[in-house]
Residue frames relative to the residue before (quaternion, step in Angstrom):
aa qw qx qy qz dx dy dz
M 1.0000 0.0000 0.0000 0.0000 0.00 0.00 0.00
I 0.1443 -0.7674 0.6231 0.0452 3.48 -1.01 0.97
I 0.1048 -0.7685 0.6312 0.0005 3.49 -0.97 1.13
E 0.0813 -0.7816 0.6184 -0.0072 3.48 -0.81 1.28
I 0.2071 -0.7114 0.6645 0.0970 3.40 -1.25 0.94
D 0.0992 -0.8455 0.5247 0.0059 3.50 -0.36 1.33
G 0.3050 -0.7260 0.5921 0.1712 3.43 -1.17 0.81
G 0.7725 -0.3688 0.2571 0.4485 3.64 -1.34 -0.11
Q 0.5896 0.5797 -0.4009 0.3945 3.67 1.01 -0.43
H 0.6274 0.5247 -0.3862 0.4265 3.60 1.04 -0.30
T 0.4936 0.6020 -0.4783 0.4063 3.68 1.13 0.10
E 0.6947 0.4531 -0.2592 0.4948 3.59 1.17 -0.59
Q 0.7430 0.3372 -0.2156 0.5364 3.76 1.20 -0.05
V 0.1664 0.8257 -0.5245 0.1244 3.56 1.07 0.68
E 0.6655 0.5064 -0.3155 0.4486 3.72 0.99 -0.70
H 0.6087 0.5665 -0.3201 0.4540 3.47 1.14 -0.77
D 0.7078 0.4836 -0.2311 0.4602 3.44 0.91 -1.19
R 0.6109 0.5264 -0.3644 0.4657 3.58 1.10 -0.67
K 0.6265 0.5268 -0.3146 0.4805 3.74 0.95 -1.01
R 0.6982 0.4884 -0.2926 0.4340 3.59 0.77 -1.05
D 0.6532 0.4941 -0.3054 0.4858 3.60 1.04 -0.81
A 0.5685 0.5538 -0.3982 0.4598 3.63 1.01 -0.71
W 0.6866 0.5218 -0.2882 0.4162 3.46 0.68 -1.37
L 0.6855 0.4730 -0.2992 0.4657 3.59 0.78 -1.10
G 0.6222 0.5000 -0.3798 0.4676 3.73 0.95 -0.67
S 0.6447 0.5272 -0.3563 0.4235 3.64 0.88 -0.77
Q 0.6408 0.5177 -0.2726 0.4971 3.62 1.26 -0.48
G 0.6044 -0.5837 0.3474 0.4163 3.63 1.33 -0.16
Y 0.6005 0.5950 -0.3942 0.3606 3.49 1.22 0.06
T 0.2368 -0.7043 0.6250 0.2393 3.70 -1.07 0.28
V 0.2583 -0.7623 0.5888 0.0745 3.48 -1.00 1.19
L 0.0367 -0.7473 0.6609 0.0586 3.61 -0.90 0.84
R 0.2048 -0.7709 0.5979 0.0791 3.48 -0.88 0.98
F 0.0499 0.7507 -0.6588 0.0045 3.68 -0.92 0.54
W 0.4405 -0.6511 0.5684 0.2429 3.56 -1.27 0.80
N 0.6362 -0.5248 0.4119 0.3874 3.61 -1.01 0.84
N 0.6704 0.5466 -0.2832 0.4143 3.50 0.74 -1.14
D 0.6663 0.4454 -0.3267 0.5010 3.62 0.90 -0.86
V 0.6247 0.5118 -0.3979 0.4353 3.67 0.74 -0.67
M 0.7463 0.4438 -0.2459 0.4307 3.58 0.78 -0.91
Q 0.7787 0.3089 -0.1763 0.5168 3.54 0.98 -0.63
H 0.7800 0.2702 -0.1314 0.5490 3.66 1.16 -0.35
L 0.1440 0.8618 -0.4851 0.0338 3.63 1.02 0.56
E 0.6441 0.5314 -0.3594 0.4166 3.57 0.88 -0.68
S 0.6029 0.5439 -0.3310 0.4808 3.56 1.15 -0.68
V 0.6716 0.5152 -0.2829 0.4512 3.55 0.82 -1.14
L 0.6312 0.5061 -0.3316 0.4852 3.65 1.14 -0.82
E 0.6544 0.5496 -0.3064 0.4192 3.53 0.91 -0.92
Q 0.6337 0.4969 -0.3155 0.5020 3.51 1.07 -0.81
I 0.6680 0.4821 -0.3464 0.4488 3.57 0.73 -0.69
R 0.6229 0.5115 -0.3500 0.4774 3.62 1.03 -0.91
L 0.6721 0.5026 -0.3454 0.4200 3.69 0.77 -0.77
A 0.6127 0.5721 -0.3142 0.4456 3.49 1.07 -0.91
L 0.6707 0.5386 -0.2472 0.4460 3.51 0.95 -1.10
S 0.7102 0.4318 -0.2439 0.4996 3.54 1.12 -0.92
G 0.5675 -0.5959 0.4160 0.3869 3.68 1.22 -0.09
K 0.6212 0.5470 -0.3634 0.4277 3.60 1.12 0.05
Q 0.3608 -0.7500 0.5165 0.2014 3.52 -1.03 0.47
A 0.5035 -0.6313 0.4945 0.3217 3.64 -0.93 0.92
G 0.0891 -0.8184 0.5646 0.0595 3.68 -0.97 0.66
């Protein structure tokens, strides 16, 4: 599993990130992306999403 914490610069490189995530997925990795703001202001929610991903469940 790869966890990325993205800042504002990622709004300008969406296509690059999409291609990179697709390649990493083809190599067997799961990529979870979170905005800096979400990590700083909603850490419990971010941690819950990570926990669900690790357990094989999806957040709903």
